[in-house]
N, C-alpha and C positions, 0 to 999 in steps of 0.2 A: 519885970516888964517882958511882955511877949512881943517879939519883932514880927510885924505882919507884912513887911515889904521894904523896899529900898528906893531911894531916888536914883533912877537909872541915868538920866540926862536932862539937860535943859531942853525945853520944847518951845520954839518960837521966840519972839522978841518981847512979849508982854508979861514976862514973869511966870510962865507956865513951866512945869516940870513933868517928866515922864516918871511914873511910879511902876516898878515891877512888884506886884503883890505876891506874897507867899501864901495867900489864902486859897482855899479850894475853889471858890468862885471869884471871878475877876471883880464883880461889882460889890463885894463884901464891904469895902472901905467907903463906898459912896454915901452911906447913911451917916457917917460921923461928921460933926461940925468942926471938930478940931482934932489934930494929930500931934503926937510927940515925935520929934525928929532929932537925930543926933548921929554922930560918928560912932563907930562900933565901940571904941574905948574912950570916947569923949563925953562931954556933958550932953544931956538931952534937954530940949525945950518944947513947950507947947506952942503950936501955931494954929491959927484959924484957917479953915479952908474957905476960900472965896467962891470957887467953882470947881467941879470935878466931873469927868465924863469918861466913858469907855473909849479907848482908842486902840483898835486892833487887839493885840494880846497884852496890852498894858493899860494903865490908867493915865489920864492927863489931868493935872490939877493946877489951879492957880492958888497960891498960898499968900497970905499977907506977910510982908517982910522980905528981907534979902537972905540968900542962902549960898553965897559965893564960896563959903568955907567947905561946902559939900562937893565942889567941882574942882578937882586938881587941874592946874594949868599944864 
């Protein structure tokens, strides 16, 4: 599996997250309808992308499901 970015932070109150892409072009991930997410040493799972857009030097995306395990308290 090739890691193409990471969830950087929660974004707003409606389930959006900020994505820090590792790709050459920021918009490279916008064309994908689903992404695989997971912790570095944990299990990975496929999630559907509801919406995504460029947001400054990151991407903002709304994904289906809950992702609290990716945000340490």
